[in-house]
C-alpha positions in Angstrom: 97.6 219.6 201.9 97.3 217.1 199.1 93.9 215.8 197.9 92.6 213.1 195.6 90.8 214.8 192.8 87.3 213.7 191.7 87.7 212.7 188.0 86.1 210.7 185.2 87.5 209.4 182.0 85.1 209.2 179.1 86.0 206.3 176.9 84.3 204.5 173.9 84.1 201.1 172.6 85.6 202.4 169.3 86.3 205.6 167.4 83.2 207.5 166.3 81.0 206.2 169.2 80.3 209.7 170.5 82.8 210.1 173.3 83.9 213.5 172.2 80.3 214.8 172.3 79.6 213.2 175.6 82.9 214.5 177.2 82.2 218.0 176.0 78.6 217.8 177.1 79.7 216.8 180.6 82.3 219.6 180.6 79.6 222.1 179.7 77.2 220.9 182.3 79.8 220.7 185.1 81.2 224.1 184.2 77.9 225.7 185.1 78.2 224.1 188.6 81.9 224.2 189.4 85.5 224.5 188.2 86.3 221.8 185.6 89.8 220.8 184.6 89.6 219.3 181.1 92.1 216.8 179.6 92.6 214.8 176.4 94.2 211.4 176.1 96.8 211.2 173.3 98.1 213.7 170.7 95.4 216.2 169.8 95.2 219.9 169.4 91.7 220.3 168.1 89.5 218.7 170.8 91.4 220.5 173.6 90.6 223.8 171.9 86.9 223.0 172.4 87.5 221.8 176.0 89.3 225.1 176.7 86.5 227.2 175.3 83.9 225.2 177.2 85.6 225.1 180.6 87.4 228.5 180.5 90.7 226.9 181.4 93.4 225.1 179.5 92.9 221.5 178.5 96.0 219.4 178.9 97.1 216.3 177.0 97.9 213.1 178.8 100.0 210.7 176.7 102.0 207.9 178.3 104.1 207.2 175.2 105.3 210.7 174.4 105.4 211.9 178.0 106.0 208.8 180.2 103.9 207.8 183.1 105.5 210.0 185.7 105.1 213.2 183.5 101.4 212.3 183.0 101.0 212.1 186.8 102.8 215.4 187.3 100.7 217.2 184.5 97.5 215.9 185.9 98.3 216.8 189.5 99.3 220.3 188.6 96.4 221.1 186.3 93.8 219.5 188.7 95.1 221.4 191.7 92.4 224.2 191.8 89.6 222.3 190.1 86.5 220.7 191.6 86.3 217.9 189.1 88.3 216.6 186.1 86.9 215.3 182.9 89.2 213.4 180.6 88.3 212.6 177.1 89.7 209.3 175.9 91.0 208.3 172.4 89.8 205.6 170.0 88.5 202.5 171.9 89.2 202.2 175.6 91.9 199.6 175.2 93.4 200.7 171.8 97.1 201.5 172.3 100.2 201.2 170.3 100.1 198.0 168.2 98.6 195.2 170.3 99.6 196.8 173.6 97.8 199.2 175.9 100.6 201.7 175.8 99.2 205.2 175.2 95.6 203.9 175.4 92.8 205.5 177.4 93.0 202.4 179.7 96.7 203.0 180.3 96.0 206.6 181.4 93.1 205.4 183.6 95.4 202.8 185.2 98.2 205.3 185.8 95.9 207.9 187.4 93.4 205.5 189.1 90.5 207.0 187.2 87.0 205.5 187.0 85.9 205.1 183.4 82.5 205.8 181.9 82.0 203.8 178.7 80.1 205.2 175.8 78.4 202.5 173.8 76.7 202.9 170.4 73.5 200.7 170.7 72.1 201.3 167.3 70.7 198.0 166.1 71.4 196.0 169.3 69.5 195.3 172.5 70.7 192.5 174.9 73.9 192.2 173.0 74.9 195.5 174.4 75.3 193.8 177.8 77.7 191.4 176.3 79.8 194.3 174.9 79.8 196.0 178.2 80.7 192.8 180.1 83.7 192.3 177.7 85.0 195.7 178.4 84.5 195.3 182.2 86.2 191.9 182.3 89.0 192.5 179.8 91.4 194.1 182.3 90.6 193.9 186.0 92.8 196.9 186.8 90.4 199.2 184.9 87.3 200.4 186.8 84.5 200.7 184.3 82.2 202.4 186.7 79.3 203.5 184.4 77.8 203.3 180.9 76.3 205.8 178.6 74.1 204.5 175.8 74.3 206.5 172.5 72.0 206.4 169.5 69.1 205.0 171.5 66.2 204.4 169.0 63.3 204.9 171.3 62.3 204.8 175.0 61.4 201.2 174.7 64.8 200.4 173.1 66.5 202.2 175.9 64.5 200.2 178.5 65.5 196.9 176.9 69.2 197.7 176.7 69.4 199.2 180.2 67.5 196.2 181.7 69.8 193.7 179.9 72.9 195.4 181.3 71.4 195.7 184.8 70.5 192.0 184.8 74.0 190.9 184.0 76.3 193.5 185.5 76.6 195.8 188.6 77.6 198.7 186.3 75.0 201.5 186.3 73.6 203.1 183.1 74.1 206.8 183.7 72.9 208.2 180.4 70.7 207.4 177.3 71.2 209.7 174.3 68.5 209.4 171.6 69.8 209.1 168.0 67.8 212.2 167.3 70.0 214.2 169.7 73.1 213.9 167.7 75.1 217.1 167.5 77.0 217.7 164.3 80.5 219.3 164.7 81.8 220.0 161.2 85.2 218.5 160.3 87.9 218.6 157.6 91.1 216.7 156.6 92.8 217.1 160.0 89.7 216.7 162.2 87.1 219.0 163.7 87.3 222.8 163.2 89.2 224.6 166.0 87.1 226.2 168.6 88.4 229.7 167.8 87.1 229.5 164.3 83.6 230.2 165.5 81.7 228.1 163.0 79.0 227.3 165.6 78.1 229.9 168.3 75.4 227.7 169.9 77.1 224.4 170.2 78.1 224.8 173.8 74.5 225.5 174.8 73.4 222.5 172.8 76.0 220.3 174.5 74.9 221.5 178.0 71.2 220.8 177.1 72.1 217.3 175.9 73.8 216.5 179.2 71.0 218.0 181.3 68.3 216.2 179.4 69.9 212.8 178.9 72.7 212.2 181.4 72.5 211.6 185.1 74.8 214.4 186.3 74.5 213.5 190.0 75.3 209.9 189.4 78.3 210.8 187.2 79.6 213.2 189.9 79.4 210.3 192.4 81.3 208.0 190.1 84.0 210.7 189.9 84.6 210.2 193.7 85.8 206.7 192.9 89.2 208.1 191.7 91.9 206.0 193.5 95.0 207.6 195.1 98.0 206.4 193.0 100.5 208.8 194.6 100.0 211.8 192.3 97.5 213.6 194.6 96.8 217.2 193.5 98.6 219.7 195.6 96.6 222.8 196.8 97.4 225.9 194.9 98.5 226.6 191.4 96.3 227.5 188.5 95.4 226.2 185.0 93.0 229.0 184.1 93.3 230.3 180.6 94.3 228.5 177.4 96.2 228.8 174.2 93.7 230.7 172.2 93.9 234.0 170.4 94.7 236.7 172.9 93.1 235.1 175.9 96.4 234.8 177.8 98.0 238.1 177.0 98.0 240.6 179.9 99.0 243.5 177.7 102.7 243.5 178.3 103.5 241.3 175.3 104.5 238.4 177.6 101.3 236.5 177.1 101.4 235.1 180.6 98.1 236.1 182.0 99.9 238.5 184.5 102.3 238.2 187.4 105.2 236.6 185.5 108.8 237.6 186.0 110.4 239.3 183.0 113.2 237.3 181.4 116.3 238.1 179.5 115.1 236.7 176.2 112.0 237.0 174.1 110.5 234.3 171.8 108.0 235.1 169.1 105.3 232.5 168.7 103.3 232.5 165.5 99.7 232.2 166.5 96.8 232.7 164.1 94.4 230.5 162.0 97.3 229.3 159.9 99.5 228.3 162.9 97.3 227.2 165.8 98.6 223.8 167.0 100.3 224.2 170.3 100.4 222.2 173.5 99.8 224.3 176.6 102.4 222.5 178.6 105.1 223.3 175.9 104.1 226.9 175.9 104.3 227.0 179.7 107.8 225.5 179.6 108.9 228.3 177.3 107.3 230.9 179.5 109.4 229.8 182.5 112.5 231.1 180.8 111.4 233.5 178.1 109.0 236.3 177.4 106.6 235.3 174.7 105.2 237.5 172.0 102.3 236.1 170.1 102.0 237.4 166.5 100.4 236.6 163.2 102.3 235.9 160.0 99.0 236.6 158.3 98.7 240.1 159.6 101.9 241.3 161.4 105.5 242.2 160.6 108.0 240.0 162.3 108.3 241.2 166.0 111.6 241.8 167.7 112.6 238.6 169.4 115.6 236.4 170.1 114.0 233.2 168.7 110.8 232.1 166.9 108.5 229.2 167.1 106.1 228.3 164.3 103.6 225.6 165.3 101.5 223.4 163.1 98.1 224.3 161.7 96.7 225.0 158.3 99.1 227.1 156.2 97.7 225.3 153.1 94.3 227.0 153.7 95.9 230.5 153.8 98.7 229.9 151.3 97.8 232.9 149.2 97.6 235.3 152.2 100.9 234.0 153.6 102.7 234.3 150.3 101.4 237.8 149.7 103.1 239.1 152.8 106.5 239.4 151.1 107.9 241.8 153.7 107.2 239.4 156.6 108.7 236.5 154.6 111.8 238.5 153.9 112.1 239.5 157.6 112.0 235.8 158.6 114.6 234.9 156.0 116.9 237.7 157.1 116.5 236.7 160.8 117.4 233.1 160.0 120.4 234.1 158.0 121.5 236.2 160.9 121.5 233.1 163.1 118.3 233.7 165.1 117.1 230.3 166.4 113.9 229.2 164.7 111.8 226.1 165.3 109.0 225.0 163.0 106.7 222.0 163.3 104.7 220.5 160.4 102.7 223.5 159.1 105.4 225.7 160.6 108.1 223.7 158.8 106.2 224.0 155.6 106.0 227.8 155.9 109.8 228.0 156.5 110.5 226.1 153.2 111.0 227.8 149.8 107.5 227.2 148.4 104.2 225.4 148.9 102.4 223.8 145.9 98.6 223.5 146.3 96.4 220.7 145.0 95.9 222.5 141.7 99.7 222.7 141.1 100.1 226.4 141.9 103.4 227.2 143.6 103.4 229.9 146.3 106.7 231.4 147.7 107.1 230.8 151.4 109.7 232.1 153.9 112.5 230.5 152.0 114.6 229.5 155.0 114.8 225.8 154.6 116.1 224.3 151.3 113.0 222.4 150.3 109.6 222.7 148.7 106.3 221.1 149.9 103.4 219.9 147.8 100.0 219.2 149.2 98.4 215.8 148.4 94.9 214.3 148.5 96.2 211.3 150.4 97.3 211.0 154.0 101.1 210.7 154.0 101.8 210.0 157.6 99.9 209.4 160.8 101.1 208.1 164.2 103.6 208.3 166.9 107.3 209.0 166.2 110.6 208.3 167.8 113.9 209.7 166.6 117.6 209.9 167.6 118.7 213.5 167.7 122.1 214.8 166.5 123.6 218.2 167.1 121.3 221.2 166.4 120.3 224.5 168.0 116.8 223.5 169.1 116.5 220.0 170.4 118.9 218.3 172.9 120.9 215.4 171.7 119.5 211.9 172.5 115.9 210.8 171.8 112.7 212.6 171.1 109.2 211.2 170.9 106.3 212.9 169.2 103.7 212.4 166.5 103.1 213.2 162.8 99.9 213.8 160.8 100.0 215.4 157.4 98.7 215.5 153.8 101.9 216.7 152.1 105.3 215.7 150.8 108.5 217.8 151.2 111.3 217.5 148.7 114.7 218.7 149.9 117.9 219.9 148.3 120.4 217.1 147.7 122.8 218.6 150.3 120.1 219.0 152.9 121.1 218.4 156.5 118.9 216.6 159.1 119.0 216.4 162.9 116.5 213.4 163.4 117.1 209.8 162.4 113.7 208.2 162.6 113.3 205.0 164.7 109.6 205.1 164.3 107.6 207.2 161.9 108.2 208.5 158.4 109.8 211.9 158.8 110.6 214.1 155.8 112.7 211.9 153.6 114.6 208.6 153.7 114.0 208.0 157.4 115.2 211.5 158.3 113.5 214.5 159.8 114.5 217.8 161.4 115.7 219.8 158.4 118.5 222.2 159.3 119.6 225.5 157.9 121.4 228.2 159.8 120.0 228.0 163.4 116.6 226.9 162.1 115.1 223.4 162.5 111.9 222.3 160.9 110.3 218.9 161.2 107.1 217.0 160.3 107.3 215.6 163.9 105.3 217.5 166.4 107.1 217.7 169.7 105.4 216.3 172.8 103.7 218.4 175.5 106.7 217.5 177.7 109.3 218.8 175.2 112.6 219.8 176.7 113.0 223.4 175.6 116.4 223.9 177.4 118.5 223.7 174.2 116.2 226.2 172.3 116.4 228.6 175.3 120.2 228.3 175.5 120.5 229.0 171.7 118.3 232.1 172.0 120.5 233.4 174.9 123.7 232.7 172.9 122.3 234.7 170.0 121.6 237.7 172.3 125.2 237.7 173.5 
């Protein structure tokens, strides 16, 4: 029987307001009490890695631009099916979407799924004005249920009393948390965002997050707010499971299929590069591959190329491990030979960079890479591309013809051979060169564009089967 899932979306007035900390703190607190299904609004690999570590089950992305509203509903319903509560972390400010629209905003996702919103407000340096800020967010779009407020960077108990009283005098929205400025938890970051959860830079941060929630948030009131989720037709069906995540070995049942057990063996095998250099993968995309292929997870940093009918190199941080990757000349040659033999290979961003001929670091040192794609990449100090992408796709062995939406985010430039061939003509975004992306060689495709969680893997699967024959 279908059920409407208790859920809350944690949004902020703007980026940097503390919503990631609040969302993860609530996940940690609820995870001690019940089964929590975590989600992240927008394109993001890093925050979901922390969600997964905290909740013990895969965090899913919800993006109305890349996936479309119906696929967002389907993903949410499927992942929420066996949970007791869902916690969704927003992106940027509540109403910040593409351009001046709300498309792909946290508000858009809240509207599509009927989610109550808890707004995180930075109250440093304000008192009664905080009520005006909250009122503006409550009134801006009557379709959005701002059902609670959490105050961050509260200067003192007296300051908290002033802000809370001002809000309560003007609005019916409850204040369900007050976090002192002294309670700020630092999560170290670098050029692409926070460190990934698997990197283990902080062993105690989950305990600190849980303590923050227990000490400064009204857990019972927030749980009550979660019951306000409206039925918008996506109600979660009983059954199914989202336990497990794309980590490092946490979903391998020992048979090399990496499926957590119970999966049907398939007629093709796809090798997925997964280690600290290649760690950006959407769980929904991995699940799509697993429906039609056996997956073997392996490390270009440590392993020889496994036997497989196709290979997938996700994004990540090859620039941080360029020396180690380059030193593994046997692995690089095996990849090059497999590509020349027509094995289908797909690389995204960092994966694409590794498949090129060389990578030049910030000091000007050039390191040989796999040498499949006719191009070389140079790292830069400046951000080269950031945002959503849309491309028209021509014939290739990986992506079906038509249109593909995704996103790009990188600090590098790739220079291609004059006769380089491309599969993507960019309608939105930068791509590799001259409005083109999707560099082609043999049956290999590499792009700066990251495919969406809802990526259609049928063409890739078909190409792998053809190569087997």
